[in-house]
C-alpha positions in Angstrom: 72.1 62.3 155.8 71.1 64.1 158.9 72.9 64.8 162.1 72.1 66.7 165.3 74.1 70.1 165.9 74.5 71.7 169.1 74.5 75.4 168.9 77.7 76.5 171.1 75.7 79.5 172.8 73.0 77.9 175.0 71.6 74.6 175.0 70.1 74.8 171.4 69.8 71.8 169.0 69.3 71.8 165.6 68.7 68.8 163.0 71.1 69.6 159.9 70.0 67.9 156.3 72.5 67.9 153.6 69.7 69.0 150.5 72.2 70.3 148.1 74.1 66.7 147.7 70.5 65.1 147.9 69.1 67.1 145.0 72.3 67.0 143.2 72.5 63.3 143.5 69.0 63.3 142.2 69.8 65.3 139.1 72.7 63.5 137.9 70.8 60.0 138.3 67.7 61.4 136.6 69.9 62.8 133.5 71.4 59.0 133.3 68.6 57.3 133.1 67.0 59.9 130.8 70.2 59.7 128.4 70.1 55.9 128.4 66.6 55.9 127.5 67.3 58.0 124.3 69.9 55.9 123.9 68.2 52.5 123.8 65.4 53.6 122.2 66.2 56.3 119.7 63.4 55.8 117.3 60.2 56.4 119.7 58.4 59.6 118.8 56.1 61.1 121.5 
């Protein structure tokens, strides 16, 4: 999510992004799909 934040002193503006939530969601999604793959294909060896 990106939103434009106006700073209080002066006319400065900056984009605020929520990278922590994006990275956390990505980590959870990758762990879930990895665990699902290990559950569905338990006898596959590298």
